[in-house]
TORNUTI-421044 format. One line per 3 residues: number of its first residue (from 1); their letters; for each residue x, y, z of C-alpha. Coordinates in steps of 0.2 Angstrom, whole numbers. Layout:
N
NUM) A) X/Y/Z; ... .
This chain:
1053
1) MSL) 190/127/72; 172/129/78; 164/143/88 .
4) KSS) 147/143/98; 134/155/98; 119/153/108 .
7) KSF) 101/160/110; 90/159/125; 72/162/127 .
10) VKR) 58/158/139; 42/150/134; 26/144/143 .
13) TKK) 22/125/143; 4/118/140; 3/115/159 .
16) GNV) 7/134/162; 24/133/168; 37/145/162 .
19) IKV) 54/137/156; 70/144/149; 76/137/132 .
22) VRE) 94/138/127; 99/135/108; 117/132/104 .
25) HYL) 122/135/87; 140/130/82; 150/139/68 .
28) RDD) 165/133/59; 179/142/49; 186/127/40 .
31) IGT) 171/123/28; 178/123/11; 171/128/-6 .
34) GIG) 170/110/-12; 180/114/-28; 192/100/-32 .
37) KVL) 183/88/-20; 165/89/-27; 165/102/-39 .
40) EED) 175/101/-54; 190/113/-56; 190/115/-75 .
43) VPC) 173/123/-78; 170/141/-81; 157/145/-68 .
46) YII) 146/138/-54; 128/140/-50; 118/143/-34 .
49) PDT) 100/140/-36; 88/148/-24; 74/139/-15 .
52) NVV) 60/142/-28; 72/137/-42; 75/120/-33 .
55) LHQ) 56/117/-29; 50/123/-46; 64/118/-59 .
58) ITV) 69/102/-51; 67/94/-68; 80/106/-76 .
61) LEH) 92/102/-62; 90/84/-64; 96/85/-83 .
64) ESI) 112/77/-88; 119/93/-94; 117/102/-78 .
67) KNV) 132/100/-66; 142/109/-54; 129/115/-43 .
70) ILL) 132/123/-26; 116/119/-15; 116/129/1 .
73) ETV) 110/121/17; 97/135/19; 89/130/3 .
76) LDE) 89/112/6; 81/115/24; 67/125/15 .
79) VKN) 65/112/2; 63/98/15; 49/108/24 .
82) QNQ) 39/112/9; 41/97/-3; 47/80/3 .
85) SVY) 47/72/-14; 58/86/-21; 70/85/-7 .
88) NRV) 72/67/-9; 76/71/-27; 89/84/-22 .
91) RTL) 97/72/-10; 99/59/-25; 107/73/-35 .
94) IDD) 120/76/-21; 123/58/-19; 126/56/-39 .
97) KGK) 145/59/-40; 144/62/-59; 132/77/-56 .
100) HFY) 145/86/-44; 131/94/-33; 140/101/-17 .
103) LFS) 130/104/-1; 137/120/7; 133/121/25 .
106) NEH) 131/140/25; 122/140/42; 137/133/51 .
109) HKE) 150/144/42; 155/159/53; 156/171/38 .
112) TYI) 140/166/30; 129/163/45; 117/178/47 .
115) GER) 109/175/63; 91/175/67; 77/186/58 .
118) QPS) 78/205/59; 63/214/66; 49/214/53 .
121) ESI) 59/202/42; 49/186/37; 57/170/38 .
124) NDR) 57/169/18; 66/185/17; 78/180/31 .
127) NDR) 82/164/20; 83/175/4; 97/186/13 .
130) AIR) 107/170/19; 107/164/1; 112/181/-6 .
133) VAT) 126/182/7; 132/164/4; 133/168/-15 .
136) LWY) 143/185/-11; 155/174/0; 158/163/-14 .
139) MRK) 161/177/-26; 174/184/-15; 182/168/-11 .
142) LSE) 184/163/-29; 188/181/-35; 192/182/-53 .
145) SKI) 195/163/-56; 178/158/-57; 162/165/-60 .
148) IYL) 147/162/-48; 129/164/-53; 114/165/-41 .
151) LTN) 98/158/-50; 82/166/-44; 66/169/-51 .
154) DKE) 60/179/-37; 58/197/-42; 62/205/-25 .
157) NLR) 77/193/-22; 84/196/-39; 83/215/-37 .
160) KAK) 91/215/-20; 106/204/-27; 109/215/-40 .
163) EME) 110/229/-28; 123/219/-17; 132/217/-34 .
166) VNA) 129/198/-34; 129/190/-51; 111/185/-52 .
169) KTI) 100/179/-67; 84/170/-68; 86/152/-73 .
172) HEF) 76/155/-90; 90/169/-94; 104/157/-89 .
175) IKE) 98/142/-99; 93/152/-115; 111/161/-115 .
178) NVK) 120/144/-115; 109/136/-128; 120/134/-143 .
181) ELN) 106/134/-156; 100/150/-150; 117/158/-153 .
184) NGF) 119/153/-171; 131/140/-166; 143/153/-156 .
187) IEG) 143/149/-138; 141/166/-130; 138/158/-113 .
190) YYS) 148/147/-102; 140/130/-107; 133/122/-122 .
193) FPI) 116/117/-116; 106/106/-128; 90/115/-135 .
196) ELL) 78/102/-127; 83/109/-110; 71/124/-114 .
199) DFL) 57/111/-114; 60/107/-95; 58/125/-89 .
202) NYS) 43/129/-78; 35/145/-82; 24/146/-66 .
205) DEL) 33/160/-58; 30/179/-59; 45/183/-70 .
208) SRE) 43/169/-83; 24/168/-84; 22/182/-96 .
211) ELL) 33/172/-109; 20/158/-109; 5/169/-109 .
214) EGD) 11/181/-123; 1/177/-139; -11/164/-131 .
217) RDL) -26/164/-141; -37/163/-125; -31/179/-119 .
220) PEG) -32/197/-125; -17/207/-128; -7/213/-114 .
223) GKM) -6/198/-104; -19/191/-91; -38/191/-95 .
226) AKK) -50/203/-89; -59/198/-74; -76/197/-84 .
229) NLL) -68/184/-94; -63/172/-81; -68/154/-84 .
232) FEE) -67/149/-65; -68/158/-49; -52/163/-41 .
235) HVP) -46/152/-27; -48/159/-9; -31/161/-1 .
238) LTT) -25/147/10; -25/157/26; -43/162/23 .
241) CLR) -48/144/18; -41/137/35; -49/151/46 .
244) KIK) -66/147/38; -64/129/39; -60/131/58 .
247) MKK) -76/142/59; -85/127/49; -91/139/35 .
250) YFQ) -80/128/24; -77/110/24; -60/102/20 .
253) GRL) -57/85/11; -50/76/-3; -58/76/-21 .
256) RIN) -62/60/-30; -67/62/-48; -82/51/-53 .
259) RNN) -75/36/-63; -90/37/-75; -93/56/-77 .
262) INE) -78/68/-77; -89/83/-74; -94/76/-57 .
265) GYV) -84/71/-42; -86/71/-23; -76/76/-8 .
268) VLK) -72/65/7; -73/76/21; -63/76/38 .
271) NNL) -74/88/49; -87/86/63; -103/86/52 .
274) LEL) -116/88/66; -124/103/58; -124/95/40 .
277) GVD) -132/79/48; -146/89/55; -149/97/37 .
280) LKE) -149/80/30; -164/75/41; -175/87/31 .
283) LGV) -170/76/15; -173/60/23; -155/56/27 .
286) QPE) -151/53/45; -134/57/53; -132/38/56 .
289) DIS) -132/36/37; -116/45/36; -102/33/29 .
292) NTD) -90/24/41; -75/28/32; -65/34/47 .
295) VES) -71/37/65; -61/46/79; -63/37/95 .
298) NTS) -66/53/105; -81/59/96; -99/53/97 .
301) IEV) -102/56/79; -93/50/63; -81/63/56 .
304) YDT) -80/59/38; -94/62/25; -95/66/7 .
307) ILI) -101/82/-2; -106/80/-21; -97/92/-33 .
310) QNF) -106/94/-50; -100/103/-67; -83/108/-71 .
313) KHL) -85/126/-64; -88/120/-46; -74/108/-48 .
316) NRA) -64/124/-50; -47/117/-57; -46/105/-43 .
319) LNG) -38/88/-49; -41/70/-42; -33/68/-26 .
322) DIC) -32/87/-22; -36/91/-4; -49/105/-6 .
325) AVE) -59/118/4; -77/117/0; -92/128/2 .
328) MLP) -109/121/4; -122/126/-9; -139/132/-4 .
331) KTQ) -152/117/-2; -161/123/-17; -145/119/-27 .
334) WAA) -142/102/-21; -143/87/-33; -141/69/-35 .
337) PSK) -126/59/-42; -128/56/-61; -133/38/-65 .
340) SAL) -125/41/-83; -108/34/-89; -97/44/-101 .
343) SND) -89/35/-115; -72/37/-123; -80/46/-137 .
346) MLE) -90/57/-126; -74/61/-115; -64/66/-130 .
349) DEE) -77/80/-132; -75/87/-114; -62/100/-118 .
352) LTG) -63/109/-102; -61/95/-90; -51/82/-101 .
355) ENN) -54/63/-100; -58/52/-85; -49/37/-80 .
358) GDK) -59/36/-64; -53/31/-47; -45/14/-46 .
361) DGD) -48/11/-27; -67/9/-29; -71/23/-17 .
364) SKS) -83/32/-30; -92/16/-32; -96/14/-13 .
367) FYR) -101/33/-14; -114/31/-27; -120/14/-19 .
370) RFE) -123/24/-3; -134/37/-11; -144/26/-23 .
373) GKD) -162/31/-24; -159/48/-15; -166/63/-23 .
376) LIP) -155/75/-16; -138/75/-7; -126/88/0 .
379) TGK) -119/97/-15; -105/110/-14; -92/119/-24 .
382) IVG) -73/121/-22; -67/137/-17; -48/134/-13 .
385) IIK) -35/121/-14; -26/116/3; -14/105/-5 .
388) RNW) -11/99/-22; -9/81/-28; 0/86/-44 .
391) KTY) 13/74/-50; 21/68/-67; 9/63/-79 .
394) CGS) 11/51/-95; 3/53/-111; 6/60/-128 .
397) LDE) 4/76/-138; -14/79/-146; -15/70/-162 .
400) ETE) -20/87/-170; -4/96/-165; 3/106/-180 .
403) LND) 21/101/-184; 29/118/-184; 47/123/-181 .
406) GAN) 52/133/-166; 44/135/-149; 25/129/-149 .
409) KVL) 12/129/-137; 4/112/-138; -9/101/-129 .
412) FVP) -3/85/-120; -16/72/-117; -13/61/-101 .
415) VDR) -17/43/-101; -26/46/-84; -43/52/-90 .
418) SIP) -46/60/-74; -33/73/-78; -37/87/-91 .
421) KIR) -26/91/-106; -10/101/-101; -3/115/-111 .
424) ILT) 16/114/-113; 29/125/-122; 41/114/-133 .
427) RQV) 53/115/-147; 52/96/-150; 35/94/-158 .
430) KEL) 42/83/-172; 52/72/-161; 38/70/-148 .
433) INK) 23/66/-160; 18/49/-159; 28/46/-143 .
436) RIS) 24/43/-125; 30/57/-115; 29/63/-96 .
439) VTI) 24/81/-92; 22/89/-75; 9/103/-71 .
442) DSW) 16/120/-66; 0/131/-63; -18/133/-68 .
445) DAS) -24/150/-71; -42/155/-68; -43/162/-86 .
448) SKY) -36/146/-94; -45/131/-101; -31/121/-96 .
451) PDG) -17/119/-83; 1/124/-89; 15/112/-88 .
454) HYV) 32/107/-94; 39/93/-103; 49/80/-93 .
457) STI) 55/65/-103; 51/54/-117; 46/36/-113 .
460) GEI) 45/28/-129; 35/24/-145; 16/23/-143 .
463) YDK) 9/5/-144; 26/-1/-140; 25/-15/-126 .
466) DAE) 39/-9/-116; 34/10/-116; 16/6/-112 .
469) SKV) 22/-4/-97; 33/9/-91; 19/21/-92 .
472) ILL) 9/10/-80; 24/10/-68; 26/28/-69 .
475) EHD) 7/32/-67; 7/20/-51; 23/28/-44 .
478) VPH) 32/10/-44; 51/12/-41; 58/3/-56 .
481) YQF) 75/10/-59; 91/-1/-58; 98/-4/-40 .
484) SQA) 112/7/-36; 130/1/-34; 129/4/-15 .
487) IME) 114/-7/-14; 123/-21/-25; 139/-19/-14 .
490) CLP) 127/-26/1; 125/-42/-8; 136/-58/-5 .
493) NRT) 147/-66/-17; 138/-74/-32; 146/-91/-27 .
496) WEV) 139/-90/-9; 137/-106/1; 133/-111/18 .
499) EAK) 147/-110/30; 150/-115/47; 147/-97/55 .
502) DME) 130/-97/46; 125/-111/56; 123/-101/73 .
505) HRR) 107/-102/80; 101/-114/67; 95/-132/66 .
508) DLR) 101/-143/52; 86/-150/42; 94/-156/26 .
511) HLN) 91/-174/30; 72/-171/28; 62/-173/12 .
514) IVS) 57/-155/9; 48/-149/-7; 42/-133/-14 .
517) VDP) 26/-132/-24; 24/-116/-35; 17/-109/-51 .
520) PGC) 26/-114/-67; 41/-103/-70; 43/-97/-53 .
523) TDI) 61/-93/-49; 58/-83/-32; 54/-98/-21 .
526) DDA) 51/-92/-4; 42/-107/4; 44/-125/5 .
529) LHA) 36/-139/15; 38/-157/24; 28/-169/32 .
532) IQF) 32/-184/42; 22/-197/50; 28/-205/66 .
535) PDG) 25/-223/72; 14/-216/86; 3/-208/73 .
538) TIE) 8/-190/76; 11/-180/61; 24/-167/59 .
541) IGV) 21/-152/47; 35/-139/43; 34/-123/33 .
544) HIA) 51/-116/28; 53/-98/23; 68/-91/14 .
547) DVT) 78/-82/28; 80/-65/18; 85/-56/34 .
550) HFV) 100/-65/35; 106/-55/20; 96/-39/22 .
553) KEG) 102/-32/38; 92/-17/46; 99/0/41 .
556) TMI) 109/-5/26; 106/2/9; 98/-12/2 .
559) DIE) 86/-12/17; 81/6/15; 78/3/-4 .
562) AAK) 68/-12/0; 58/-3/13; 54/11/0 .
565) RGT) 49/-1/-13; 38/-11/-1; 33/-25/-13 .
568) TVY) 38/-34/-29; 27/-29/-43; 21/-42/-55 .
571) LVD) 15/-37/-72; 10/-49/-87; 27/-49/-95 .
574) RRI) 39/-44/-80; 42/-41/-63; 49/-26/-54 .
577) EML) 59/-34/-40; 59/-27/-22; 77/-35/-20 .
580) PSL) 90/-38/-32; 89/-55/-42; 104/-61/-35 .
583) LTN) 95/-64/-18; 78/-67/-26; 81/-79/-39 .
586) QIC) 97/-87/-32; 104/-85/-15; 87/-84/-5 .
589) SLR) 77/-94/-17; 74/-112/-10; 78/-121/-26 .
592) ENV) 80/-140/-26; 96/-148/-23; 105/-133/-15 .
595) DRL) 109/-129/3; 98/-113/9; 95/-104/25 .
598) AFS) 76/-104/31; 65/-98/46; 54/-113/50 .
601) VVW) 38/-116/58; 35/-134/63; 19/-142/71 .
604) KFN) 14/-158/78; -4/-165/74; -13/-179/79 .
607) EKG) -21/-191/66; -37/-181/68; -28/-165/63 .
610) DML) -28/-157/80; -13/-147/84; -2/-152/98 .
613) SVD) 12/-141/98; 21/-127/87; 40/-123/87 .
616) YFK) 49/-107/79; 67/-108/74; 80/-104/61 .
619) SVI) 87/-119/49; 97/-125/35; 88/-135/22 .
622) RSR) 90/-144/6; 74/-144/-5; 72/-162/-14 .
625) RSL) 60/-156/-28; 54/-140/-34; 37/-144/-41 .
628) TYE) 23/-134/-50; 6/-136/-44; 1/-147/-58 .
631) QAQ) 16/-158/-55; 11/-161/-38; -7/-164/-41 .
634) VII) -2/-178/-54; 10/-185/-41; -4/-185/-28 .
637) DDK) -17/-192/-40; -6/-206/-48; -11/-221/-38 .
640) ARD) 3/-231/-43; 15/-221/-34; 19/-225/-16 .
643) DEL) 37/-217/-15; 42/-205/-1; 37/-190/-12 .
646) ATD) 20/-196/-15; 17/-201/2; 22/-184/10 .
649) LRL) 12/-174/-3; -4/-185/2; -1/-182/20 .
652) LLK) 1/-164/18; -15/-164/8; -25/-173/20 .
655) ISR) -20/-161/35; -23/-146/23; -41/-153/19 .
658) ILK) -45/-154/38; -38/-136/41; -48/-130/27 .
661) ERR) -64/-137/34; -62/-131/51; -58/-114/44 .
664) FES) -74/-113/34; -84/-119/49; -77/-104/58 .
667) GSL) -84/-93/45; -69/-90/33; -76/-83/16 .
670) TLA) -75/-91/-1; -75/-77/-13; -71/-75/-31 .
673) SPA) -58/-64/-39; -54/-69/-58; -36/-70/-63 .
676) VKF) -31/-73/-80; -16/-81/-88; -8/-76/-104 .
679) YME) 1/-87/-117; 15/-77/-125; 23/-79/-142 .
682) TES) 41/-83/-140; 49/-70/-151; 38/-54/-151 .
685) SNP) 31/-57/-133; 14/-54/-140; -1/-63/-132 .
688) TDV) -7/-78/-142; -21/-83/-130; -29/-79/-113 .
691) ELY) -39/-89/-101; -44/-89/-83; -31/-96/-71 .
694) QLR) -35/-114/-66; -34/-118/-48; -30/-136/-41 .
697) ETN) -31/-144/-25; -12/-142/-22; -15/-123/-23 .
700) SMV) -26/-125/-8; -14/-136/0; 0/-124/-1 .
703) EEF) -12/-109/5; -18/-119/20; 0/-120/27 .
706) MLL) 5/-103/22; -12/-97/32; -7/-107/47 .
709) ANI) 11/-101/47; 5/-83/47; -8/-85/60 .
712) AVA) 6/-94/72; 19/-81/70; 6/-67/72 .
715) KKI) 2/-74/89; 20/-77/94; 25/-59/90 .
718) VKE) 10/-51/99; 13/-61/114; 31/-55/115 .
721) FPM) 29/-37/108; 11/-31/111; 14/-13/106 .
724) VAC) 25/-14/90; 20/-31/81; 17/-29/63 .
727) LRR) 0/-36/60; -13/-37/45; -32/-35/48 .
730) HPS) -47/-35/36; -60/-24/43; -78/-29/42 .
733) PDP) -87/-22/27; -100/-7/29; -117/-14/28 .
736) KRF) -122/0/16; -110/-6/3; -121/-22/2 .
739) EPL) -137/-12/0; -138/-11/-19; -132/-28/-22 .
742) LKV) -144/-36/-9; -158/-25/-18; -154/-34/-34 .
745) LRK) -152/-51/-27; -169/-51/-18; -177/-47/-36 .
748) HGM) -170/-63/-41; -175/-73/-27; -158/-73/-17 .
751) DLD) -153/-65/-1; -137/-63/9; -136/-62/28 .
754) ITS) -121/-51/31; -122/-51/50; -105/-60/51 .
757) SKT) -93/-69/39; -100/-85/44; -118/-80/40 .
760) LND) -112/-72/24; -102/-88/19; -119/-99/23 .
763) SLE) -129/-87/12; -116/-90/-3; -118/-109/0 .
766) VIE) -136/-108/-2; -135/-97/-17; -123/-109/-25 .
769) EMT) -136/-124/-22; -149/-113/-30; -139/-109/-45 .
772) KKS) -134/-127/-48; -152/-131/-49; -157/-117/-60 .
775) GDP) -145/-123/-73; -133/-109/-73; -119/-112/-61 .
778) YLN) -109/-97/-66; -122/-86/-57; -114/-92/-41 .
781) TLV) -96/-85/-46; -104/-69/-52; -112/-66/-35 .
784) RIL) -95/-70/-26; -87/-58/-37; -99/-44/-33 .
787) VTR) -98/-48/-14; -79/-47/-15; -81/-29/-22 .
790) CME) -91/-25/-6; -76/-29/5; -64/-17/13 .
793) QAV) -46/-18/9; -35/-28/21; -21/-17/29 .
796) YFI) -4/-18/39; -5/-10/55; 5/-8/72 .
799) SGD) -3/-19/86; -2/-5/99; -12/7/88 .
802) VSS) -29/-2/89; -38/-13/102; -36/-31/101 .
805) NEY) -53/-34/95; -49/-24/80; -36/-37/75 .
808) WHY) -50/-47/67; -47/-53/50; -64/-53/43 .
811) GLA) -61/-64/26; -51/-77/35; -62/-77/51 .
814) VPI) -47/-77/63; -44/-66/77; -26/-62/72 .
817) YTH) -15/-62/56; 1/-57/48; 12/-59/34 .
820) FTS) 27/-70/36; 28/-81/22; 34/-71/7 .
823) PIR) 50/-60/12; 58/-61/-5; 43/-51/-12 .
826) RYA) 35/-42/3; 44/-30/15; 31/-32/28 .
829) DVI) 37/-51/30; 55/-45/32; 49/-34/47 .
832) VHR) 39/-49/54; 55/-61/52; 65/-48/63 .
835) LLG) 51/-47/76; 50/-66/76; 69/-68/78 .
838) AAI) 69/-56/93; 54/-66/100; 63/-82/101 .
841) GIY) 79/-74/108; 90/-75/93; 95/-56/94 .
844) PLT) 87/-41/104; 74/-30/96; 82/-15/88 .
847) PKL) 77/3/93; 70/6/75; 56/-8/78 .
850) TDR) 52/-2/95; 49/16/87; 30/16/85 .
853) EYS) 31/32/75; 43/25/62; 33/9/62 .
856) RRL) 17/19/59; 24/28/44; 31/12/37 .
859) MQN) 14/4/37; 6/17/29; 20/16/15 .
862) LNR) 18/-3/14; -1/-1/12; 0/12/-2 .
865) RNR) 14/2/-11; 3/-14/-10; -12/-5/-16 .
868) FAQ) -3/2/-31; 5/-15/-35; -12/-21/-37 .
871) YSQ) -18/-7/-48; -2/-10/-59; -6/-28/-61 .
874) RSS) -23/-24/-66; -18/-11/-78; -4/-23/-86 .
877) VEL) -18/-36/-88; -29/-23/-96; -15/-17/-108 .
880) FTN) -11/-36/-114; -30/-39/-115; -31/-25/-127 .
883) IYF) -15/-31/-138; -23/-48/-137; -39/-43/-145 .
886) NIN) -31/-31/-156; -23/-45/-165; -36/-59/-161 .
889) PVD) -54/-52/-162; -69/-63/-156; -85/-64/-165 .
892) HVT) -95/-73/-153; -93/-75/-133; -104/-76/-119 .
895) CYV) -105/-63/-105; -115/-58/-90; -123/-42/-85 .
898) VDI) -116/-36/-68; -123/-18/-68; -135/-7/-76 .
901) RDN) -134/12/-80; -146/23/-88; -136/23/-103 .
904) AVV) -125/8/-103; -123/-10/-97; -108/-17/-88 .
907) VFI) -104/-35/-92; -92/-48/-86; -84/-60/-99 .
910) PKY) -80/-77/-89; -69/-83/-103; -57/-68/-102 .
913) GFE) -60/-63/-84; -63/-45/-86; -77/-32/-85 .
916) HVI) -83/-19/-98; -96/-5/-100; -105/-6/-116 .
919) YLN) -112/12/-119; -129/13/-127; -136/29/-137 .
922) NEN) -148/33/-150; -135/30/-164; -129/12/-159 .
925) TVN) -146/5/-154; -157/-4/-168; -171/7/-166 .
928) GKF) -163/22/-160; -171/23/-143; -170/14/-126 .
931) EYQ) -177/17/-109; -170/15/-91; -182/8/-78 .
934) EKT) -176/12/-61; -190/3/-52; -183/-14/-60 .
937) DSL) -166/-7/-63; -166/-13/-81; -165/-6/-98 .
940) IIP) -180/-8/-111; -174/-8/-128; -187/-9/-142 .
943) FGK) -184/-22/-156; -196/-22/-169; -214/-23/-162 .
946) QKV) -206/-31/-146; -197/-24/-131; -180/-32/-125 .
949) QVT) -177/-31/-107; -159/-32/-100; -158/-36/-81 .
952) MFQ) -144/-40/-69; -136/-57/-71; -143/-60/-88 .
955) SLH) -132/-69/-101; -129/-60/-117; -119/-64/-133 .
958) VRI) -106/-51/-138; -91/-48/-150; -74/-41/-146 .
961) FVK) -62/-31/-156; -51/-15/-154; -52/1/-163 .
964) TAK) -39/16/-163; -48/30/-157; -44/48/-156 .
967) NYR) -27/53/-148; -19/35/-151; -31/27/-139 .
970) RKL) -34/9/-143; -52/7/-138; -59/-11/-134 .
973) CIE) -75/-12/-142; -88/-24/-136; -105/-26/-145 .
976) IIE) -121/-35/-141; -125/-48/-155; -139/-58/-146 .
979) PNV) -152/-52/-142; -150/-41/-158; -152/-24/-151 .
982) MKL) -136/-15/-157; -131/-8/-173; -114/-17/-177 .
985) DPE) -98/-8/-181; -95/-11/-200; -75/-10/-196 .
988) FPF) -76/-26/-186; -59/-35/-192; -67/-52/-200 .
991) HLL) -50/-54/-208; -42/-57/-192; -53/-70/-185 .
994) KKS) -45/-87/-181; -50/-102/-192; -46/-115/-179 .
997) EKQ) -40/-118/-161; -24/-124/-169; -21/-107/-178 .
1000) DKQ) -22/-100/-161; -6/-108/-155; 5/-105/-170 .
1003) EST) 21/-95/-169; 27/-81/-180; 38/-93/-190 .
1006) TTI) 22/-102/-196; 14/-86/-201; 30/-82/-212 .
1009) EEI) 29/-99/-220; 10/-96/-224; 14/-79/-233 .
1012) TST) 29/-87/-242; 17/-101/-249; 4/-88/-253 .
1015) NNS) 17/-77/-262; 21/-91/-274; 4/-90/-281 .
1018) GAS) 6/-71/-283; -6/-66/-270; 4/-62/-255 .
1021) SVT) 6/-44/-257; -13/-40/-259; -16/-50/-243 .
1024) IDS) -4/-41/-232; -9/-24/-239; -28/-27/-237 .
1027) VVS) -25/-33/-219; -15/-16/-215; -25/-4/-226 .
1030) QTD) -40/-6/-215; -30/0/-199; -17/11/-207 .
1033) NDL) -20/23/-192; -12/9/-181; 7/13/-181 .
1036) KRK) 11/-3/-172; 3/-13/-185; 12/-5/-199 .
1039) RTK) 28/-9/-191; 23/-27/-189; 19/-27/-208 .
1042) DKL) 37/-21/-212; 45/-33/-201; 35/-48/-210 .
1045) MKK) 39/-42/-227; 58/-40/-222; 58/-58/-216 .
1048) LKQ) 48/-64/-231; 62/-57/-242; 74/-67/-232 .
1051) VKK) 64/-82/-233; 62/-81/-252; 81/-79/-254 .
């Protein structure tokens, strides 16, 4: 039975009209307790957490030992309004049948609905009252049969609950009462929780804070530190910050920590800075110099700018990514960004601010490029926090942690060096030492050096590849959990085959000679090609893309999950799928000799390569061959072959060359972004070699037709759906980003015309010819790499959100572009497939795709996921590069200088495709001194009676090895050996140097045979021990030794 209550009120609209609003609220009397349906019956008690417990103790609630929880509708609504991330985690708990979390609709039950707020009652107080009333209803309903506990850490809510005779406890009391170890083996409570659960507790609220602070060496007796001992200024209350931001006394923006100096950052502002622009004139910086990060169309001045924040006190406990309130300092205190870089060793000494990992998106680089050469820039201090960017951080306990029993306050060291050390309370010190763990921040008091947090989970052993790869995924928020049963139930049968019903709205192309060309080992084949030349000379080219949307229907669980993941993430040794492998590797993959569903784009060309027509349709195909780029190239180059496959491949290559030539004539850029390839040892999966990825002409052949298909589809969907088409654009770069590079190039007799992509490409061609004549052709590649870094990122967007002239893709020099060709691994392509299907009349456009607000949010998520996927891939390459050089040091390799700082040289190593900062100081230079010359942007290093000048683009010879630094950080060390300006580290592992290229490729079995033969002469144990003793602090190497010795014994037997 349902009852209806209503409330009416009047309000004035924006136009001044007065309207009456009636809100109806339906109440029911048949909503049950959930016991026997969701909640288990054979348990002694149930718990009802209030909103603050859910928000701040979600990690505890997620623990496997916490079950049979009653979540109130009031609580869930509050959580949704305050923290979407926690809300999503709570919904996951509710959906997990094994957790037995029951959602009770107390706001729609006639006995628990308390109505609107009372006079002078805040919304928070009203909701706390609703929680207490619902708990009391449960207590009366269950009477003596079950115990109900309200868990709250709010002092006032706890007091009022006890006045109403509600069973109420803090969550800390409840957990401690039910931890078996704390009761000497006797269970005094109702559950037997593991003692590790105590580590999950958040101590940031008022009732539990004193326990964490008690006995803190940083604090005097009695708890909080006196005001005179505060390390930081107290934060201004949020309401005051917002009011002063509106009055333009404060500025609001997002903090970015300097990637090279953790004591420095800058805040990207989102305010009208006309007043600030006027101030800048006095310093020689005009308003038009303000960066063009984002511009609102209805203002005459750019609304984003940056304010420098220097020293840890002015950073005031703000972390990278926090949205902050900033107060400008007097102009007498304005400063210039530091030109210095901090090494890992310097970072380890920075107790107050932790260690810096820098920003991965390159924002800080553009900031420092913009103000290069300026004496003073706007400088401020952070006075308040608008929104925290706190998350779960990965790392390890400080290696100096004492291994004591019981509860210990210890320091956690994040792998992200922009995050300070975090203080946690744990009873698992002995178990957690030498482990990668995750921790979340709860609070940061103004009297504390470090933020306080709590333990979340153990990831694995330090140096273990699986654990370190998982750290990468967690740090970049990559969903990598297994697909749920509900998602797997959306999949077709493993034995799926094309049936008659699948042929509706499709053309049968199984008679065509269709082939795929991909990298070696590729199993998720989402594109294939065909080419036919007719007797009249016309040429038909077809691009066939896996029809993923046939299996991934809009709104299904698998579709929702794919939208959340956004993209497949490729690491060096694994990939994190956007869709289950049954689809990506089998049913959707266009493998050879099996029937597959596809979405096809087919063109007609004349013999000159002029496009005559284009057609779009769904199809069923049967690929004749799945080739690698190398195999396809060999077939094309084999003049003895004139079979159908070779003829079709040569025809595809012919047309692709024409397309590529015309694209470059239009201004398409040829830039450089080094990609490396690792060779992996079969048994251990350790990298045995690394080299730059080799591109062949067949790579370009496939790329040209993928680009052509993407452009053609973009035109089609925008024509049919001009307001909601999913497109991809590449904005023109900010000219100010090029200024430092142009300055350096001009010193070397080179120049770039950045007026357009066409003029830029022409300039790069001129530089290429110059470098060929100079005898150093790699200089051309270096310049193209540096130009690439001056570019903006390409982004997805909705066509109706910008004017058509902003659709332009700068890098490709095309007026419109999208992603259509990889739906197996990109969700944007799934959306485009649905739009194209509607555009050619296969089905109508769904309401969701016409919802611009939904599409806008989706594009933001896809851009974020795509960006983090790139960061993850780079981090994985860095990890395996580190692993490789830990096993395979190099004593001589050529590198090139790509940046100069006043205490460091940034070099790029072509052979291995990575960049590294070589820090210089008085201790590691030969004569103990060096000088930075700003005028020539070079370092002058004395060498005997002479002086060595290090400048941009100069080639150096270096050696590379790995050392285990403080807090288990494997540090990649690169030292300059020619010119001889650096003191070389005596700990270089000469014993690990490879003797020949043949030895490079040896497998672990060969290594064991060598040890066996050595052991027969009585020298084996000495050899192994000498190898390990020099790096005995490296746990991974010790385990490797033990494995080899074990295998050695087996071989001897």
